[in-house]
Steps between C-alpha positions, in 0.01 A plus 500: 500500500135607482454476877811711555381767253150515647617523861739778402245713317152426643374716789587348838140399571554217248729199518597263219603144579481140377228324697194281527168667579267356766143581598319480835343167400838332467522494119829582327594638161780356294840659563513842336824654369411860589234585758435868571333529838414758761749551781305760697141389560535124446841430651465124548763307309566140600816297449419132443790261439709778349225627270315827556121482527294820462130539590267544204353826630835679479561426131507780243662320207662173396740437212682208349857570387648310205795534265282516187144585403344184353151355464580245770627764742190714447277201576715411802475856634122498451474182709716649776293820508180293510629306803527829692177665388295193597601530866253628759561851636353643819426868568431664834333831594763772529504701827529878453456808721152533347405142580546174309494504121343213308731218389673576172439267208827323414642656181586322178845345538728605216666215312774494244810357337854641507759382246835605363437430131252376242577319173169574323518727198364753552537459875187700579256379237212264433679194642551656841146639511347164401671323788425776752132490404482123558392571857307820573349354816666448838830415334518822300836673477460875554848621419844376420842591371754370252811672632670519160201624302178632654195431713135398489204631699134400524220761502194376690275769352554390141596139587801536273878472512747772412828353372783752491848461355680777688828638626580456870226236541585414862464865602173534312373180659595624847313829449191317375513260794528784750205680336287187530605445860403860579156438351455196727560713813536278807430130543215405740565441868528125541326296768797389713280273714393308189865405451549430871237225483749286303766502770539133604 
């Protein structure tokens, strides 16, 4: 459901799919429920034994999708996000009419959790925040949605979470996601030859 919604509403430069993520050194992430990747500047997508594999450089965001928001699902999502962020990402100089531009530093990959409901009372209270704050490192969840009740977002400036019980949470989540994708601009140009070295 989430993949269908995202592919319907995100700008066409983005693609959402279920996939593994691979880097140019041959390391793989765990399988990710929702991978949002570039489809314009990093078009490589591999099909391995029926499973899609996307290069790490093309990743904008990764999400786990579950029926319910629970402590275990938050921890599980943090581990999945960590498995992507730890991958190596290349970046090449970008040719322009004014000459090559310096390689772009790979941006922070957004991570999150998407659920349909949450049984905590209140849903968006101290319990949720405590579990979200259990990993503020490479497994940090930046944003997420409970489709029946609201959303959460992380503010890097203040290092704090905003937990919002709200109407139309999926729409609000989508707008926030698009705003954060806009701020990321474009993913770096990957080193295709680095991947080619692994062809047997």
